[in-house]
C-alpha positions in Angstrom: -8.8 -9.0 24.9 -9.2 -8.2 21.3 -9.4 -10.7 18.5 -6.2 -9.5 16.9 -4.4 -10.1 20.2 -5.8 -13.6 20.6 -5.4 -14.6 17.0 -2.5 -12.6 15.5 -2.1 -12.7 11.8 1.1 -12.6 9.8 -0.7 -10.6 7.1 -1.7 -7.0 7.1 -5.3 -5.9 7.5 -6.8 -2.5 6.7 -7.2 -1.9 10.5 -3.4 -2.3 11.0 -2.9 1.0 9.0 -4.9 3.0 11.6 -6.3 5.3 8.9 -2.8 6.4 7.9 -0.9 6.3 4.6 2.2 4.1 5.2 5.3 4.2 3.0 7.2 0.9 2.9 10.0 -0.6 0.9 9.4 -3.9 -0.8 11.7 -6.7 0.4 10.3 -9.5 -1.7 7.2 -11.1 -3.2 6.6 -14.8 -2.9 3.8 -17.3 -3.3 2.4 -18.8 -0.1 -0.3 -21.3 0.6 -3.4 -19.8 2.3 -5.9 -22.3 3.6 -6.2 -25.8 2.1 -5.6 -25.2 -1.6 -5.3 -21.5 -2.3 -1.9 -20.0 -3.2 -1.5 -16.2 -3.3 1.4 -13.7 -3.8 2.5 -12.1 -0.6 4.5 -8.9 -0.5 7.0 -8.5 2.4 8.6 -5.2 3.4 12.0 -4.3 4.9 10.6 -2.8 8.1 7.4 -4.8 8.8 6.9 -8.2 10.2 3.6 -8.6 8.4 3.2 -9.3 4.7 0.5 -8.0 2.3 -1.6 -10.6 0.5 -1.7 -9.1 -3.0 -5.0 -9.1 -4.9 -5.2 -8.3 -8.6 -6.0 -4.6 -8.1 -2.9 -4.0 -5.9 -0.7 -6.1 -8.2 -1.8 -4.0 -11.2 -1.1 -0.8 -9.4 2.4 -1.8 -8.7 3.0 -3.4 -12.1 2.0 -0.1 -13.9 4.8 1.7 -12.0 7.5 -1.0 -11.7 6.7 -3.6 -14.4 4.9 -6.9 -14.4 7.9 -8.9 -13.1 7.6 -8.9 -9.3 11.3 -9.8 -8.9 12.1 -6.3 -10.1 10.0 -4.7 -7.3 12.6 -5.3 -4.6 13.8 -2.1 -2.9 11.0 -0.1 -4.5 8.6 2.0 -2.4 4.9 1.7 -2.1 2.3 3.5 -0.1 -0.4 1.5 1.7 -3.7 3.1 2.6 -7.2 1.8 3.5 -10.4 2.6 1.8 -14.0 1.2 1.6 -14.5 -1.2 -1.4 -17.4 -3.2 -2.7 -16.9 -6.9 -1.9 -19.8 -9.1 -3.1 -22.9 -7.4 -1.5 -21.0 -5.5 1.2 -18.8 -2.5 1.7 -15.6 -3.5 3.4 -12.4 -1.7 4.4 -9.4 -2.9 2.3 -5.8 -2.1 1.8 -4.9 -0.4 -1.5 -1.5 0.4 -2.9 -0.2 3.5 -4.7 3.1 4.6 -5.9 4.4 8.0 -4.9 4.6 10.4 -7.8 8.1 11.3 -8.9 9.0 14.8 -8.1 9.8 16.7 -11.3 12.1 19.7 -11.6 10.1 22.9 -10.9 8.9 24.8 -13.9 7.3 28.2 -14.2 4.9 28.8 -11.2 1.5 30.1 -12.1 0.9 31.6 -8.7 2.7 31.7 -5.4 -0.5 32.2 -3.5 -1.3 28.9 -1.6 -5.0 29.8 -1.6 -5.2 29.6 -5.4 -6.3 25.9 -5.4 -2.9 24.4 -6.2 -1.1 22.4 -3.6 -0.6 19.0 -2.1 -3.9 17.2 -2.1 -2.3 13.8 -1.4 -1.8 14.6 2.3 1.8 13.3 2.1 2.5 14.5 5.6 0.5 11.6 6.9 2.9 9.1 5.4 5.1 7.2 7.9 8.3 5.3 7.1 7.7 2.4 9.5 4.9 0.2 10.5 
């Protein structure tokens, strides 16, 4: 048995992402009590049973794109990914949020050679629609 099987969580953890970038649609953000006296914002998604506990870093990343009022984030897309972050004196794997860049209308192309250094460095083909 694995710990996650014995003690399932209703909140996402970095390991849940399996090293992938996951695109999800925000269903709602609400405050929930965690522990005895801690209240945190939790973001829920349309096609995921688990919510994401929002920290200040992830909140700001979303607010820059969609505004500071979380009620306006409903039906907007975010991409979740994991990365190593400094937490106190340790490196830990954490979930980070980014917003997909809007696709602009094509303009003049400098080169049609894919080997010229231009291209998709976001590895978008790893993004999945469901969790």
